[in-house]
N, CA, C, O and CB atoms as a CASP TS submission, in Angstrom:
PFRMAT TS
TARGET T0000
AUTHOR 0000-0000-0000
METHOD Language model
MODEL 1
PARENT N/A
ATOM      1  N   UNK     1      13.859 116.044 280.510  1.00  0.00           N
ATOM      2  CA  UNK     1      14.106 116.708 279.110  1.00  0.00           C
ATOM      3  C   UNK     1      15.251 115.927 278.444  1.00  0.00           C
ATOM      4  O   UNK     1      16.354 115.795 278.975  1.00  0.00           O
ATOM      5  CB  UNK     1      14.523 118.346 279.230  1.00  0.00           C
ATOM      6  N   UNK     2      14.934 115.445 277.312  1.00  0.00           N
ATOM      7  CA  UNK     2      15.838 114.597 276.448  1.00  0.00           C
ATOM      8  C   UNK     2      17.022 115.504 275.958  1.00  0.00           C
ATOM      9  O   UNK     2      16.900 116.724 275.845  1.00  0.00           O
ATOM     10  CB  UNK     2      15.012 113.961 275.159  1.00  0.00           C
ATOM     11  N   UNK     3      18.139 114.842 275.684  1.00  0.00           N
ATOM     12  CA  UNK     3      19.221 115.563 275.169  1.00  0.00           C
ATOM     13  C   UNK     3      18.822 116.162 273.729  1.00  0.00           C
ATOM     14  O   UNK     3      19.391 117.171 273.313  1.00  0.00           O
ATOM     15  CB  UNK     3      20.476 114.622 275.110  1.00  0.00           C
ATOM     16  N   UNK     4      17.908 115.562 273.042  1.00  0.00           N
ATOM     17  CA  UNK     4      17.416 116.031 271.654  1.00  0.00           C
ATOM     18  C   UNK     4      16.753 117.323 271.751  1.00  0.00           C
ATOM     19  O   UNK     4      16.835 118.145 270.839  1.00  0.00           O
ATOM     20  CB  UNK     4      16.425 115.035 271.003  1.00  0.00           C
ATOM     21  N   UNK     5      16.042 117.552 272.915  1.00  0.00           N
ATOM     22  CA  UNK     5      15.091 118.755 272.990  1.00  0.00           C
ATOM     23  C   UNK     5      15.689 119.844 273.913  1.00  0.00           C
ATOM     24  O   UNK     5      15.257 120.996 273.889  1.00  0.00           O
ATOM     25  CB  UNK     5      13.628 118.313 273.556  1.00  0.00           C
ATOM     26  N   UNK     6      16.709 119.442 274.740  1.00  0.00           N
ATOM     27  CA  UNK     6      17.351 120.372 275.628  1.00  0.00           C
ATOM     28  C   UNK     6      17.931 121.509 274.901  1.00  0.00           C
ATOM     29  O   UNK     6      18.571 121.245 273.883  1.00  0.00           O
ATOM     30  CB  UNK     6      18.384 119.712 276.416  1.00  0.00           C
ATOM     31  N   UNK     7      17.798 122.791 275.283  1.00  0.00           N
ATOM     32  CA  UNK     7      18.527 123.844 274.711  1.00  0.00           C
ATOM     33  C   UNK     7      19.971 124.040 275.204  1.00  0.00           C
ATOM     34  O   UNK     7      20.286 123.881 276.383  1.00  0.00           O
ATOM     35  CB  UNK     7      17.791 125.028 274.924  1.00  0.00           C
ATOM     36  N   UNK     8      20.726 124.352 274.349  1.00  0.00           N
ATOM     37  CA  UNK     8      22.162 124.614 274.660  1.00  0.00           C
ATOM     38  C   UNK     8      22.506 125.989 274.650  1.00  0.00           C
ATOM     39  O   UNK     8      22.043 126.694 273.753  1.00  0.00           O
ATOM     40  CB  UNK     8      23.043 123.949 273.743  1.00  0.00           C
ATOM     41  N   UNK     9      23.334 126.531 275.612  1.00  0.00           N
ATOM     42  CA  UNK     9      23.807 127.868 275.543  1.00  0.00           C
ATOM     43  C   UNK     9      25.226 127.997 275.696  1.00  0.00           C
ATOM     44  O   UNK     9      25.851 127.350 276.535  1.00  0.00           O
ATOM     45  CB  UNK     9      23.184 128.657 276.491  1.00  0.00           C
ATOM     46  N   UNK    10      25.765 128.838 274.886  1.00  0.00           N
ATOM     47  CA  UNK    10      27.249 128.976 274.927  1.00  0.00           C
ATOM     48  C   UNK    10      27.606 130.496 274.972  1.00  0.00           C
ATOM     49  O   UNK    10      26.788 131.364 274.665  1.00  0.00           O
ATOM     50  CB  UNK    10      27.932 128.263 273.641  1.00  0.00           C
ATOM     51  N   UNK    11      28.760 130.734 275.337  1.00  0.00           N
ATOM     52  CA  UNK    11      29.305 132.087 275.344  1.00  0.00           C
ATOM     53  C   UNK    11      30.352 132.239 274.271  1.00  0.00           C
ATOM     54  O   UNK    11      31.090 131.287 274.018  1.00  0.00           O
ATOM     55  CB  UNK    11      29.894 132.429 276.704  1.00  0.00           C
ATOM     56  N   UNK    12      30.463 133.437 273.595  1.00  0.00           N
ATOM     57  CA  UNK    12      31.561 133.654 272.681  1.00  0.00           C
ATOM     58  C   UNK    12      31.874 135.206 272.718  1.00  0.00           C
ATOM     59  O   UNK    12      30.977 136.046 272.793  1.00  0.00           O
ATOM     60  CB  UNK    12      31.185 133.128 271.189  1.00  0.00           C
ATOM     61  N   UNK    13      33.104 135.489 272.665  1.00  0.00           N
ATOM     62  CA  UNK    13      33.594 136.808 272.584  1.00  0.00           C
ATOM     63  C   UNK    13      34.331 137.094 271.226  1.00  0.00           C
ATOM     64  O   UNK    13      35.378 136.522 270.924  1.00  0.00           O
ATOM     65  CB  UNK    13      34.504 137.049 273.758  1.00  0.00           C
ATOM     66  N   UNK    14      33.718 138.002 270.448  1.00  0.00           N
ATOM     67  CA  UNK    14      34.276 138.340 269.102  1.00  0.00           C
ATOM     68  C   UNK    14      35.407 139.412 269.392  1.00  0.00           C
ATOM     69  O   UNK    14      35.394 140.242 270.300  1.00  0.00           O
ATOM     70  CB  UNK    14      33.083 138.934 268.056  1.00  0.00           C
ATOM     71  N   UNK    15      36.359 139.228 268.461  1.00  0.00           N
ATOM     72  CA  UNK    15      37.587 140.350 268.682  1.00  0.00           C
ATOM     73  C   UNK    15      37.305 141.387 267.630  1.00  0.00           C
ATOM     74  O   UNK    15      37.904 142.463 267.640  1.00  0.00           O
ATOM     75  CB  UNK    15      39.258 139.710 268.450  1.00  0.00           C
ATOM     76  N   UNK    16      36.347 141.063 266.664  1.00  0.00           N
ATOM     77  CA  UNK    16      36.012 142.136 265.597  1.00  0.00           C
ATOM     78  C   UNK    16      34.505 142.169 265.557  1.00  0.00           C
ATOM     79  O   UNK    16      33.837 141.440 266.290  1.00  0.00           O
ATOM     80  CB  UNK    16      36.642 141.800 264.076  1.00  0.00           C
ATOM     81  N   UNK    17      33.980 143.000 264.713  1.00  0.00           N
ATOM     82  CA  UNK    17      32.503 143.109 264.359  1.00  0.00           C
ATOM     83  C   UNK    17      32.101 141.739 263.649  1.00  0.00           C
ATOM     84  O   UNK    17      32.824 141.238 262.787  1.00  0.00           O
ATOM     85  CB  UNK    17      32.209 144.440 263.336  1.00  0.00           C
ATOM     86  N   UNK    18      31.038 141.229 264.017  1.00  0.00           N
ATOM     87  CA  UNK    18      30.545 139.881 263.264  1.00  0.00           C
ATOM     88  C   UNK    18      29.075 140.043 263.099  1.00  0.00           C
ATOM     89  O   UNK    18      28.405 140.853 263.739  1.00  0.00           O
ATOM     90  CB  UNK    18      30.859 138.431 264.125  1.00  0.00           C
ATOM     91  N   UNK    19      28.600 139.192 262.170  1.00  0.00           N
ATOM     92  CA  UNK    19      27.303 139.018 261.975  1.00  0.00           C
ATOM     93  C   UNK    19      26.901 137.584 262.305  1.00  0.00           C
ATOM     94  O   UNK    19      27.459 136.644 261.738  1.00  0.00           O
ATOM     95  CB  UNK    19      26.979 139.399 260.643  1.00  0.00           C
ATOM     96  N   UNK    20      25.979 137.407 263.179  1.00  0.00           N
ATOM     97  CA  UNK    20      25.443 136.095 263.594  1.00  0.00           C
ATOM     98  C   UNK    20      24.320 135.617 262.870  1.00  0.00           C
ATOM     99  O   UNK    20      23.391 136.383 262.614  1.00  0.00           O
ATOM    100  CB  UNK    20      25.076 136.106 264.932  1.00  0.00           C
ATOM    101  N   UNK    21      24.310 134.337 262.486  1.00  0.00           N
ATOM    102  CA  UNK    21      23.317 133.763 261.695  1.00  0.00           C
ATOM    103  C   UNK    21      22.887 132.361 262.595  1.00  0.00           C
ATOM    104  O   UNK    21      23.727 131.672 263.174  1.00  0.00           O
ATOM    105  CB  UNK    21      23.933 133.476 260.092  1.00  0.00           C
ATOM    106  N   UNK    22      21.616 132.115 262.596  1.00  0.00           N
ATOM    107  CA  UNK    22      21.129 130.942 263.163  1.00  0.00           C
ATOM    108  C   UNK    22      20.621 129.922 262.058  1.00  0.00           C
ATOM    109  O   UNK    22      20.285 130.303 260.937  1.00  0.00           O
ATOM    110  CB  UNK    22      20.035 131.310 264.139  1.00  0.00           C
ATOM    111  N   UNK    23      20.594 128.717 262.423  1.00  0.00           N
ATOM    112  CA  UNK    23      20.128 127.607 261.519  1.00  0.00           C
ATOM    113  C   UNK    23      19.353 126.663 262.272  1.00  0.00           C
ATOM    114  O   UNK    23      19.758 126.216 263.345  1.00  0.00           O
ATOM    115  CB  UNK    23      21.267 126.874 260.844  1.00  0.00           C
ATOM    116  N   UNK    24      18.221 126.329 261.742  1.00  0.00           N
ATOM    117  CA  UNK    24      17.267 125.373 262.388  1.00  0.00           C
ATOM    118  C   UNK    24      17.995 123.963 262.256  1.00  0.00           C
ATOM    119  O   UNK    24      18.713 123.650 261.307  1.00  0.00           O
ATOM    120  CB  UNK    24      15.726 125.393 261.638  1.00  0.00           C
ATOM    121  N   UNK    25      17.709 123.188 263.315  1.00  0.00           N
ATOM    122  CA  UNK    25      18.385 121.848 263.404  1.00  0.00           C
ATOM    123  C   UNK    25      18.294 121.079 262.138  1.00  0.00           C
ATOM    124  O   UNK    25      19.256 120.534 261.597  1.00  0.00           O
ATOM    125  CB  UNK    25      17.788 121.008 264.513  1.00  0.00           C
ATOM    126  N   UNK    26      16.969 121.072 261.666  1.00  0.00           N
ATOM    127  CA  UNK    26      16.726 120.168 260.400  1.00  0.00           C
ATOM    128  C   UNK    26      17.443 120.769 259.213  1.00  0.00           C
ATOM    129  O   UNK    26      17.772 119.978 258.329  1.00  0.00           O
ATOM    130  CB  UNK    26      15.132 120.028 260.031  1.00  0.00           C
ATOM    131  N   UNK    27      17.728 122.023 259.063  1.00  0.00           N
ATOM    132  CA  UNK    27      18.451 122.535 257.911  1.00  0.00           C
ATOM    133  C   UNK    27      19.887 122.188 258.127  1.00  0.00           C
ATOM    134  O   UNK    27      20.555 121.914 257.130  1.00  0.00           O
ATOM    135  CB  UNK    27      18.254 124.069 257.714  1.00  0.00           C
ATOM    136  N   UNK    28      20.410 122.168 259.235  1.00  0.00           N
ATOM    137  CA  UNK    28      21.849 121.859 259.586  1.00  0.00           C
ATOM    138  C   UNK    28      21.925 120.305 259.226  1.00  0.00           C
ATOM    139  O   UNK    28      22.813 119.944 258.454  1.00  0.00           O
ATOM    140  CB  UNK    28      22.243 122.206 261.269  1.00  0.00           C
ATOM    141  N   UNK    29      21.129 119.473 259.693  1.00  0.00           N
ATOM    142  CA  UNK    29      21.210 118.014 259.360  1.00  0.00           C
ATOM    143  C   UNK    29      21.170 117.733 257.934  1.00  0.00           C
ATOM    144  O   UNK    29      21.870 116.879 257.391  1.00  0.00           O
ATOM    145  CB  UNK    29      20.121 117.262 259.989  1.00  0.00           C
ATOM    146  N   UNK    30      20.305 118.499 257.332  1.00  0.00           N
ATOM    147  CA  UNK    30      20.135 118.380 255.786  1.00  0.00           C
ATOM    148  C   UNK    30      21.519 118.755 255.095  1.00  0.00           C
ATOM    149  O   UNK    30      22.005 118.111 254.165  1.00  0.00           O
ATOM    150  CB  UNK    30      18.905 119.425 255.223  1.00  0.00           C
ATOM    151  N   UNK    31      22.034 119.779 255.621  1.00  0.00           N
ATOM    152  CA  UNK    31      23.317 120.307 254.915  1.00  0.00           C
ATOM    153  C   UNK    31      24.469 119.181 255.247  1.00  0.00           C
ATOM    154  O   UNK    31      25.329 118.908 254.410  1.00  0.00           O
ATOM    155  CB  UNK    31      23.783 121.936 255.531  1.00  0.00           C
ATOM    156  N   UNK    32      24.414 118.556 256.530  1.00  0.00           N
ATOM    157  CA  UNK    32      25.375 117.582 256.759  1.00  0.00           C
ATOM    158  C   UNK    32      25.183 116.440 255.852  1.00  0.00           C
ATOM    159  O   UNK    32      26.175 116.019 255.258  1.00  0.00           O
ATOM    160  CB  UNK    32      25.359 117.165 258.129  1.00  0.00           C
ATOM    161  N   UNK    33      23.911 115.819 255.645  1.00  0.00           N
ATOM    162  CA  UNK    33      23.704 114.742 254.877  1.00  0.00           C
ATOM    163  C   UNK    33      24.095 114.969 253.372  1.00  0.00           C
ATOM    164  O   UNK    33      24.479 114.044 252.657  1.00  0.00           O
ATOM    165  CB  UNK    33      22.329 114.364 255.035  1.00  0.00           C
ATOM    166  N   UNK    34      23.980 116.158 252.982  1.00  0.00           N
ATOM    167  CA  UNK    34      24.396 116.586 251.490  1.00  0.00           C
ATOM    168  C   UNK    34      25.916 116.415 251.338  1.00  0.00           C
ATOM    169  O   UNK    34      26.453 115.894 250.361  1.00  0.00           O
ATOM    170  CB  UNK    34      23.998 118.206 251.144  1.00  0.00           C
ATOM    171  N   UNK    35      26.578 116.934 252.464  1.00  0.00           N
ATOM    172  CA  UNK    35      27.978 116.856 252.309  1.00  0.00           C
ATOM    173  C   UNK    35      28.487 115.598 252.374  1.00  0.00           C
ATOM    174  O   UNK    35      29.476 115.305 251.702  1.00  0.00           O
ATOM    175  CB  UNK    35      28.615 117.591 253.190  1.00  0.00           C
ATOM    176  N   UNK    36      27.828 114.627 253.253  1.00  0.00           N
ATOM    177  CA  UNK    36      28.232 113.260 253.324  1.00  0.00           C
ATOM    178  C   UNK    36      27.837 112.496 252.043  1.00  0.00           C
ATOM    179  O   UNK    36      28.581 111.574 251.710  1.00  0.00           O
ATOM    180  CB  UNK    36      27.623 112.612 254.551  1.00  0.00           C
ATOM    181  N   UNK    37      26.728 112.775 251.265  1.00  0.00           N
ATOM    182  CA  UNK    37      26.550 112.313 250.004  1.00  0.00           C
ATOM    183  C   UNK    37      27.646 112.575 248.947  1.00  0.00           C
ATOM    184  O   UNK    37      28.031 111.736 248.132  1.00  0.00           O
ATOM    185  CB  UNK    37      25.381 112.825 249.591  1.00  0.00           C
ATOM    186  N   UNK    38      28.083 113.795 249.056  1.00  0.00           N
ATOM    187  CA  UNK    38      29.160 114.339 248.114  1.00  0.00           C
ATOM    188  C   UNK    38      30.500 113.529 248.387  1.00  0.00           C
ATOM    189  O   UNK    38      31.226 113.082 247.499  1.00  0.00           O
ATOM    190  CB  UNK    38      29.406 115.992 248.364  1.00  0.00           C
ATOM    191  N   UNK    39      30.699 113.420 249.658  1.00  0.00           N
ATOM    192  CA  UNK    39      32.017 112.555 250.119  1.00  0.00           C
ATOM    193  C   UNK    39      31.829 111.225 249.557  1.00  0.00           C
ATOM    194  O   UNK    39      32.748 110.703 248.926  1.00  0.00           O
ATOM    195  CB  UNK    39      32.228 112.402 251.800  1.00  0.00           C
ATOM    196  N   UNK    40      30.713 110.631 249.731  1.00  0.00           N
ATOM    197  CA  UNK    40      30.599 109.155 249.355  1.00  0.00           C
ATOM    198  C   UNK    40      30.764 108.917 247.776  1.00  0.00           C
ATOM    199  O   UNK    40      31.486 108.055 247.276  1.00  0.00           O
ATOM    200  CB  UNK    40      29.140 108.587 249.838  1.00  0.00           C
ATOM    201  N   UNK    41      29.912 109.896 247.039  1.00  0.00           N
ATOM    202  CA  UNK    41      29.960 109.847 245.675  1.00  0.00           C
ATOM    203  C   UNK    41      31.267 110.038 245.006  1.00  0.00           C
ATOM    204  O   UNK    41      31.538 109.457 243.955  1.00  0.00           O
ATOM    205  CB  UNK    41      29.111 110.737 245.218  1.00  0.00           C
ATOM    206  N   UNK    42      32.131 110.897 245.644  1.00  0.00           N
ATOM    207  CA  UNK    42      33.462 111.138 245.194  1.00  0.00           C
ATOM    208  C   UNK    42      34.355 109.844 245.468  1.00  0.00           C
ATOM    209  O   UNK    42      35.229 109.489 244.677  1.00  0.00           O
ATOM    210  CB  UNK    42      34.037 112.422 245.918  1.00  0.00           C
ATOM    211  N   UNK    43      34.104 109.260 246.496  1.00  0.00           N
ATOM    212  CA  UNK    43      34.819 108.096 246.753  1.00  0.00           C
ATOM    213  C   UNK    43      34.525 106.831 245.970  1.00  0.00           C
ATOM    214  O   UNK    43      35.367 105.984 245.671  1.00  0.00           O
ATOM    215  CB  UNK    43      34.662 107.837 248.049  1.00  0.00           C
ATOM    216  N   UNK    44      33.158 106.799 245.655  1.00  0.00           N
ATOM    217  CA  UNK    44      32.690 105.855 244.668  1.00  0.00           C
ATOM    218  C   UNK    44      33.315 105.908 243.328  1.00  0.00           C
ATOM    219  O   UNK    44      33.729 104.894 242.766  1.00  0.00           O
ATOM    220  CB  UNK    44      31.318 106.014 244.502  1.00  0.00           C
ATOM    221  N   UNK    45      33.381 107.100 242.818  1.00  0.00           N
ATOM    222  CA  UNK    45      33.806 107.463 241.480  1.00  0.00           C
ATOM    223  C   UNK    45      35.462 107.051 241.469  1.00  0.00           C
ATOM    224  O   UNK    45      35.997 106.574 240.468  1.00  0.00           O
ATOM    225  CB  UNK    45      33.477 109.179 241.177  1.00  0.00           C
ATOM    226  N   UNK    46      36.137 107.298 242.665  1.00  0.00           N
ATOM    227  CA  UNK    46      37.523 106.810 242.756  1.00  0.00           C
ATOM    228  C   UNK    46      37.620 105.342 242.656  1.00  0.00           C
ATOM    229  O   UNK    46      38.405 104.781 241.892  1.00  0.00           O
ATOM    230  CB  UNK    46      38.151 107.242 244.021  1.00  0.00           C
ATOM    231  N   UNK    47      36.818 104.742 243.433  1.00  0.00           N
ATOM    232  CA  UNK    47      36.759 103.247 243.527  1.00  0.00           C
ATOM    233  C   UNK    47      36.709 102.542 242.149  1.00  0.00           C
ATOM    234  O   UNK    47      37.455 101.641 241.766  1.00  0.00           O
ATOM    235  CB  UNK    47      35.513 102.829 244.345  1.00  0.00           C
ATOM    236  N   UNK    48      35.656 103.141 241.454  1.00  0.00           N
ATOM    237  CA  UNK    48      35.384 102.556 240.190  1.00  0.00           C
ATOM    238  C   UNK    48      36.517 102.653 239.145  1.00  0.00           C
ATOM    239  O   UNK    48      36.506 101.990 238.108  1.00  0.00           O
ATOM    240  CB  UNK    48      34.190 103.171 239.665  1.00  0.00           C
ATOM    241  N   UNK    49      37.471 103.499 239.476  1.00  0.00           N
ATOM    242  CA  UNK    49      38.598 103.534 238.554  1.00  0.00           C
ATOM    243  C   UNK    49      39.616 102.455 238.888  1.00  0.00           C
ATOM    244  O   UNK    49      40.625 102.306 238.199  1.00  0.00           O
ATOM    245  CB  UNK    49      39.260 104.903 238.578  1.00  0.00           C
ATOM    246  N   UNK    50      39.360 101.741 239.898  1.00  0.00           N
ATOM    247  CA  UNK    50      40.132 100.525 240.272  1.00  0.00           C
ATOM    248  C   UNK    50      39.609  99.278 239.787  1.00  0.00           C
ATOM    249  O   UNK    50      38.512  98.936 240.229  1.00  0.00           O
ATOM    250  CB  UNK    50      40.237 100.405 241.679  1.00  0.00           C
ATOM    251  N   UNK    51      40.189  98.541 238.966  1.00  0.00           N
ATOM    252  CA  UNK    51      39.477  97.432 238.185  1.00  0.00           C
ATOM    253  C   UNK    51      38.786  96.407 239.273  1.00  0.00           C
ATOM    254  O   UNK    51      37.676  95.933 239.027  1.00  0.00           O
ATOM    255  CB  UNK    51      40.616  96.591 237.174  1.00  0.00           C
ATOM    256  N   UNK    52      39.505  96.079 240.509  1.00  0.00           N
ATOM    257  CA  UNK    52      38.930  95.159 241.429  1.00  0.00           C
ATOM    258  C   UNK    52      37.599  95.671 242.106  1.00  0.00           C
ATOM    259  O   UNK    52      36.749  94.911 242.569  1.00  0.00           O
ATOM    260  CB  UNK    52      39.959  94.847 242.470  1.00  0.00           C
ATOM    261  N   UNK    53      37.518  97.052 242.108  1.00  0.00           N
ATOM    262  CA  UNK    53      36.203  97.406 242.708  1.00  0.00           C
ATOM    263  C   UNK    53      35.193  97.740 241.645  1.00  0.00           C
ATOM    264  O   UNK    53      34.078  98.133 241.986  1.00  0.00           O
ATOM    265  CB  UNK    53      36.338  98.595 243.671  1.00  0.00           C
ATOM    266  N   UNK    54      35.538  97.598 240.286  1.00  0.00           N
ATOM    267  CA  UNK    54      34.490  97.860 239.215  1.00  0.00           C
ATOM    268  C   UNK    54      33.714  96.598 238.933  1.00  0.00           C
ATOM    269  O   UNK    54      32.686  96.697 238.263  1.00  0.00           O
ATOM    270  CB  UNK    54      35.144  98.378 237.871  1.00  0.00           C
ATOM    271  N   UNK    55      34.077  95.513 239.345  1.00  0.00           N
ATOM    272  CA  UNK    55      33.435  94.191 238.845  1.00  0.00           C
ATOM    273  C   UNK    55      32.677  93.525 240.003  1.00  0.00           C
ATOM    274  O   UNK    55      33.262  93.178 241.029  1.00  0.00           O
ATOM    275  CB  UNK    55      34.566  93.147 238.269  1.00  0.00           C
ATOM    276  N   UNK    56      31.246  93.342 239.795  1.00  0.00           N
ATOM    277  CA  UNK    56      30.422  92.620 240.686  1.00  0.00           C
ATOM    278  C   UNK    56      30.397  93.415 241.957  1.00  0.00           C
ATOM    279  O   UNK    56      30.171  92.674 242.913  1.00  0.00           O
ATOM    280  CB  UNK    56      30.914  91.182 240.898  1.00  0.00           C
ATOM    281  N   UNK    57      30.531  94.492 242.245  1.00  0.00           N
ATOM    282  CA  UNK    57      30.289  95.202 243.534  1.00  0.00           C
ATOM    283  C   UNK    57      29.217  96.151 243.417  1.00  0.00           C
ATOM    284  O   UNK    57      29.316  97.100 242.639  1.00  0.00           O
ATOM    285  CB  UNK    57      31.492  95.913 244.019  1.00  0.00           C
ATOM    286  N   UNK    58      28.153  95.962 244.165  1.00  0.00           N
ATOM    287  CA  UNK    58      26.907  97.049 244.060  1.00  0.00           C
ATOM    288  C   UNK    58      27.301  98.510 244.565  1.00  0.00           C
ATOM    289  O   UNK    58      28.212  98.674 245.377  1.00  0.00           O
ATOM    290  CB  UNK    58      25.578  96.533 245.038  1.00  0.00           C
ATOM    291  N   UNK    59      26.663  99.407 244.110  1.00  0.00           N
ATOM    292  CA  UNK    59      26.823 100.579 244.709  1.00  0.00           C
ATOM    293  C   UNK    59      26.546 100.772 246.220  1.00  0.00           C
ATOM    294  O   UNK    59      27.151 101.600 246.900  1.00  0.00           O
ATOM    295  CB  UNK    59      26.099 101.377 244.026  1.00  0.00           C
ATOM    296  N   UNK    60      25.573  99.936 246.697  1.00  0.00           N
ATOM    297  CA  UNK    60      25.386 100.195 248.144  1.00  0.00           C
ATOM    298  C   UNK    60      26.651  99.386 249.022  1.00  0.00           C
ATOM    299  O   UNK    60      26.967  99.689 250.173  1.00  0.00           O
ATOM    300  CB  UNK    60      23.781  99.616 248.594  1.00  0.00           C
ATOM    301  N   UNK    61      27.170  98.499 248.360  1.00  0.00           N
ATOM    302  CA  UNK    61      28.335  97.856 248.986  1.00  0.00           C
ATOM    303  C   UNK    61      29.589  98.849 249.087  1.00  0.00           C
ATOM    304  O   UNK    61      30.338  98.947 250.059  1.00  0.00           O
ATOM    305  CB  UNK    61      28.719  96.563 248.143  1.00  0.00           C
ATOM    306  N   UNK    62      29.665  99.566 247.883  1.00  0.00           N
ATOM    307  CA  UNK    62      30.756 100.653 247.744  1.00  0.00           C
ATOM    308  C   UNK    62      30.560 101.669 248.871  1.00  0.00           C
ATOM    309  O   UNK    62      31.464 102.051 249.615  1.00  0.00           O
ATOM    310  CB  UNK    62      30.687 101.422 246.286  1.00  0.00           C
ATOM    311  N   UNK    63      29.022 102.149 248.927  1.00  0.00           N
ATOM    312  CA  UNK    63      28.785 103.222 249.860  1.00  0.00           C
ATOM    313  C   UNK    63      29.221 102.645 251.346  1.00  0.00           C
ATOM    314  O   UNK    63      29.882 103.334 252.123  1.00  0.00           O
ATOM    315  CB  UNK    63      27.172 103.701 249.779  1.00  0.00           C
ATOM    316  N   UNK    64      28.822 101.437 251.626  1.00  0.00           N
ATOM    317  CA  UNK    64      29.205 101.036 253.010  1.00  0.00           C
ATOM    318  C   UNK    64      30.710 100.961 253.111  1.00  0.00           C
ATOM    319  O   UNK    64      31.195 101.243 254.207  1.00  0.00           O
ATOM    320  CB  UNK    64      28.572  99.658 253.407  1.00  0.00           C
ATOM    321  N   UNK    65      31.532 100.615 252.108  1.00  0.00           N
ATOM    322  CA  UNK    65      32.949 100.624 252.248  1.00  0.00           C
ATOM    323  C   UNK    65      33.490 102.072 252.395  1.00  0.00           C
ATOM    324  O   UNK    65      34.506 102.249 253.067  1.00  0.00           O
ATOM    325  CB  UNK    65      33.577  99.924 251.055  1.00  0.00           C
ATOM    326  N   UNK    66      32.866 103.102 251.804  1.00  0.00           N
ATOM    327  CA  UNK    66      33.221 104.427 251.885  1.00  0.00           C
ATOM    328  C   UNK    66      33.253 105.010 253.358  1.00  0.00           C
ATOM    329  O   UNK    66      33.969 105.960 253.674  1.00  0.00           O
ATOM    330  CB  UNK    66      32.297 105.167 251.037  1.00  0.00           C
ATOM    331  N   UNK    67      32.430 104.366 254.200  1.00  0.00           N
ATOM    332  CA  UNK    67      32.144 104.915 255.502  1.00  0.00           C
ATOM    333  C   UNK    67      33.389 104.680 256.368  1.00  0.00           C
ATOM    334  O   UNK    67      33.591 105.282 257.423  1.00  0.00           O
ATOM    335  CB  UNK    67      30.854 104.265 256.133  1.00  0.00           C
ATOM    336  N   UNK    68      34.268 103.691 255.802  1.00  0.00           N
ATOM    337  CA  UNK    68      35.527 103.424 256.661  1.00  0.00           C
ATOM    338  C   UNK    68      36.631 104.075 256.073  1.00  0.00           C
ATOM    339  O   UNK    68      37.734 103.693 256.463  1.00  0.00           O
ATOM    340  CB  UNK    68      35.880 101.936 256.817  1.00  0.00           C
ATOM    341  N   UNK    69      36.590 105.021 255.177  1.00  0.00           N
ATOM    342  CA  UNK    69      37.664 105.740 254.651  1.00  0.00           C
ATOM    343  C   UNK    69      38.176 106.734 255.602  1.00  0.00           C
ATOM    344  O   UNK    69      37.377 107.277 256.365  1.00  0.00           O
ATOM    345  CB  UNK    69      37.295 106.364 253.430  1.00  0.00           C
ATOM    346  N   UNK    70      39.350 107.013 255.634  1.00  0.00           N
ATOM    347  CA  UNK    70      39.959 108.016 256.417  1.00  0.00           C
ATOM    348  C   UNK    70      41.032 108.886 255.424  1.00  0.00           C
ATOM    349  O   UNK    70      41.865 108.310 254.725  1.00  0.00           O
ATOM    350  CB  UNK    70      40.701 107.273 257.717  1.00  0.00           C
ATOM    351  N   UNK    71      40.901 110.168 255.467  1.00  0.00           N
ATOM    352  CA  UNK    71      41.859 110.751 254.615  1.00  0.00           C
ATOM    353  C   UNK    71      43.260 110.882 255.213  1.00  0.00           C
ATOM    354  O   UNK    71      43.393 111.124 256.413  1.00  0.00           O
ATOM    355  CB  UNK    71      41.378 112.041 254.211  1.00  0.00           C
ATOM    356  N   UNK    72      44.208 110.741 254.476  1.00  0.00           N
ATOM    357  CA  UNK    72      45.655 110.710 254.782  1.00  0.00           C
ATOM    358  C   UNK    72      46.399 111.535 253.818  1.00  0.00           C
ATOM    359  O   UNK    72      46.227 111.392 252.607  1.00  0.00           O
ATOM    360  CB  UNK    72      46.203 109.300 254.769  1.00  0.00           C
ATOM    361  N   UNK    73      47.267 112.441 254.337  1.00  0.00           N
ATOM    362  CA  UNK    73      48.071 113.106 253.604  1.00  0.00           C
ATOM    363  C   UNK    73      49.646 112.590 253.771  1.00  0.00           C
ATOM    364  O   UNK    73      50.229 112.480 254.849  1.00  0.00           O
ATOM    365  CB  UNK    73      47.831 114.513 253.949  1.00  0.00           C
ATOM    366  N   UNK    74      50.149 112.328 252.578  1.00  0.00           N
ATOM    367  CA  UNK    74      51.430 111.812 252.650  1.00  0.00           C
ATOM    368  C   UNK    74      52.656 112.591 251.877  1.00  0.00           C
ATOM    369  O   UNK    74      52.375 113.009 250.754  1.00  0.00           O
ATOM    370  CB  UNK    74      51.295 110.470 252.159  1.00  0.00           C
ATOM    371  N   UNK    75      53.854 112.804 252.316  1.00  0.00           N
ATOM    372  CA  UNK    75      54.864 113.582 251.530  1.00  0.00           C
ATOM    373  C   UNK    75      55.545 112.672 250.859  1.00  0.00           C
ATOM    374  O   UNK    75      55.838 111.617 251.422  1.00  0.00           O
ATOM    375  CB  UNK    75      55.790 114.434 252.291  1.00  0.00           C
ATOM    376  N   UNK    76      55.892 112.898 249.633  1.00  0.00           N
ATOM    377  CA  UNK    76      56.791 112.144 248.679  1.00  0.00           C
ATOM    378  C   UNK    76      58.199 112.071 249.259  1.00  0.00           C
ATOM    379  O   UNK    76      58.782 113.082 249.648  1.00  0.00           O
ATOM    380  CB  UNK    76      56.835 112.840 247.243  1.00  0.00           C
ATOM    381  N   UNK    77      58.736 110.838 249.308  1.00  0.00           N
ATOM    382  CA  UNK    77      60.113 110.612 249.768  1.00  0.00           C
ATOM    383  C   UNK    77      60.136 110.595 251.110  1.00  0.00           C
ATOM    384  O   UNK    77      61.198 110.418 251.707  1.00  0.00           O
ATOM    385  CB  UNK    77      61.054 111.564 249.314  1.00  0.00           C
TER
END
């Protein structure tokens, strides 16, 4: 049985009353793709505000560049 088709079982203990929902794998993957598209589009909009990235660079090249971004939080001073 491949990893793709093998069922996974996990245990969890709730400390309060909960409602459990399930999601089909295809729906989960679709949601992840949509989140990724949003992330990439936000980064492309940002890059286009920088003159060096707004000239002669195709959207697909900007998309590939965005895959290498990492979020960083900095504190002033």
